[in-house]
N, C-alpha and C positions, 0 to 999 in steps of 0.2 A: 202549503199555507199552514200555520198552525193554530191561528187565532185571527178573529174578526173582532173590531171594535165599532160599536155603533151606540148612538143614543137609544136608551130604553129606560122609560120613566112612568111614573102614574099618569103623565099626560100625553107621552109620546110612546104609542105602542106599535110603531111601524115594522120592527123586526118580526113580530108576529102577524102581521097583516100581509108584508110583502113576501114572506117564504123564506126569509134568511135564517131564522132559528131552525126551520124544519131542514133546509140543506146543510146547515151546519152540523145538525144531529146526524144525518144520514152519512157524512162524509167524515165525522168524528173530528171535527174542527171545532175548537174551543171558542166561546162567545164572551166578550170582555164589554160589559154594558158601562156607559158613563152618564152621569146625572141621574142616578136612580131616585133621587129625591126632588127632581124637578128643578135643577139649576139652584137650589137655594131658596125656591118659593116656601118650602114649610119652614124654614128658619126665618124668612121674612114674616111670615104670618106670627111665628112665635115673639119675635122682636115686638111686633106691634101690639100683641096682647100685653106683654110685659109693660109697655108703655103706657097703655090704657089704666092698667091696674096702679101704675105709679101716679099719673095724674090725678086719679081720682081717689088715692089712698085707700085702695080695696085691700 
């Protein structure tokens, strides 16, 4: 095995808690995170902020 892919984001820290990162480090296996920005949650918040600014002409 050369790499492990798992969700690891601001809201999902499971690889840290369940020991996956530690084992990958010990066995020299790469770790490839997906959804590091929380599956677009930050983008959604930014879009909402722009919408509010546009509605109120700020």
